[in-house]
C-alpha positions as CSV (number, residue, x, y, z in Angstrom):
1,M,-133.6,-7.9,113.4
2,N,-135.0,-11.7,114.4
3,V,-135.9,-12.6,117.8
4,F,-132.9,-14.7,118.4
5,Q,-130.6,-11.4,117.4
6,D,-132.9,-9.3,119.3
7,T,-132.8,-11.2,122.5
8,L,-128.8,-11.8,122.6
9,R,-128.4,-8.0,121.9
10,R,-130.6,-7.3,124.7
11,I,-128.5,-9.6,126.9
12,A,-125.3,-8.1,125.9
13,E,-126.4,-4.6,126.5
14,R,-127.6,-5.2,130.0
15,V,-124.8,-7.1,131.4
16,E,-121.7,-5.2,131.8
17,G,-118.2,-7.1,130.7
18,T,-120.1,-9.0,127.9
19,R,-117.9,-10.3,125.2
20,A,-120.4,-12.1,123.4
21,V,-123.3,-14.2,123.8
22,S,-124.5,-17.2,121.4
23,L,-127.8,-19.5,121.2
24,V,-126.0,-22.8,120.7
25,G,-127.2,-26.2,120.2
26,I,-126.6,-29.3,122.5
27,D,-124.0,-30.1,119.5
28,G,-122.2,-27.2,120.3
29,I,-123.0,-25.3,117.0
30,P,-123.9,-21.8,117.5
31,I,-127.6,-20.7,116.1
32,D,-126.9,-17.2,116.2
33,S,-124.3,-15.1,118.1
34,Y,-124.1,-11.3,119.0
35,G,-120.3,-9.9,119.7
36,A,-117.0,-11.6,119.3
37,V,-114.3,-12.3,121.3
38,E,-110.8,-11.2,119.9
39,G,-108.1,-14.2,119.5
40,M,-111.1,-17.1,120.2
41,S,-113.4,-19.0,118.2
42,I,-117.1,-18.8,119.8
43,E,-118.0,-21.8,117.7
44,S,-115.0,-23.5,119.1
45,F,-115.6,-22.8,122.6
46,A,-119.5,-23.6,122.2
47,A,-118.3,-27.0,120.9
48,E,-116.4,-27.5,123.8
49,M,-119.0,-26.7,126.3
50,G,-121.6,-29.0,124.4
51,N,-119.5,-31.7,124.6
52,F,-119.2,-31.2,128.4
53,V,-122.8,-31.0,128.4
54,K,-123.5,-34.4,126.4
55,A,-120.6,-36.1,128.3
56,T,-122.9,-35.4,131.8
57,H,-126.0,-36.8,130.0
58,G,-125.0,-40.2,129.4
59,S,-122.7,-40.4,132.2
60,H,-123.2,-42.1,135.7
61,T,-121.7,-39.7,138.0
62,S,-122.9,-38.3,141.3
63,L,-125.2,-35.7,139.3
64,D,-128.7,-36.5,139.3
65,S,-130.2,-38.0,136.1
66,S,-131.7,-34.5,135.5
67,S,-130.4,-32.0,132.8
68,I,-127.8,-29.4,133.3
69,Q,-129.9,-26.2,134.1
70,Q,-126.6,-23.6,134.4
71,L,-122.8,-24.3,134.0
72,S,-120.4,-21.6,134.9
73,L,-116.5,-22.0,134.0
74,V,-114.5,-19.1,135.7
75,T,-110.7,-18.6,134.5
76,D,-108.1,-15.9,135.3
77,S,-109.3,-13.6,132.5
78,S,-112.9,-14.6,131.7
79,I,-116.2,-16.2,132.7
80,A,-118.4,-18.5,130.6
81,I,-122.0,-19.0,131.7
82,L,-123.6,-21.8,129.7
83,S,-127.7,-21.6,130.5
84,R,-130.3,-24.4,129.4
85,V,-133.2,-23.0,127.1
86,T,-134.5,-26.5,125.9
87,E,-133.3,-30.1,126.2
88,E,-131.8,-29.1,122.6
89,Y,-130.6,-25.5,123.2
90,Y,-128.3,-23.4,125.4
91,L,-127.6,-19.8,125.8
92,L,-123.6,-19.1,126.1
93,L,-122.7,-15.8,127.8
94,L,-118.8,-15.0,127.5
95,L,-117.9,-12.5,130.1
96,A,-114.7,-10.4,130.7
97,R,-113.4,-11.7,134.3
98,D,-114.7,-8.2,136.0
99,G,-118.0,-8.6,134.2
100,S,-121.4,-8.9,136.0
101,F,-121.8,-12.8,136.8
102,G,-125.0,-12.4,138.6
103,R,-126.7,-10.0,136.3
104,G,-125.5,-12.3,133.5
105,R,-127.1,-15.3,135.1
106,F,-130.3,-13.2,135.9
107,E,-130.5,-12.3,132.1
108,L,-129.8,-15.6,130.9
109,A,-132.8,-16.9,133.0
110,K,-135.1,-14.0,131.6
111,A,-134.3,-14.6,127.8
112,A,-134.2,-18.7,128.2
113,L,-138.0,-18.4,129.3
114,T,-138.6,-15.9,125.9
115,L,-136.5,-18.3,123.8
116,E,-138.0,-21.5,124.9
117,K,-141.6,-20.5,123.2
118,E,-139.8,-19.8,119.8
119,L,-137.7,-22.9,120.0
120,L,-140.5,-25.4,120.8
């Protein structure tokens, strides 16, 4: 098993309610994924989240000019957390609505430190 798959598996095992976790490029293309969400394409969802991050990089909004470190999307049925690893890569965690949001954020931050070394 490679370091990406091993890291994603550990996140999924440690965060209650995990449906899927993926390492994605800023372009939204998954590098590696663990788990699956029935009725939803992780690739499509990652691309949509990637588009949002790219749009904020070039916009002149009230956000400061630094890059997004973490982005959360909470709906009636699920939670998505996008967490920065490098300027080019993010971790995407998809949780059930009752999943462990705080633990998810913590595990993504830990994993980002490990994966950053592999990606630079």
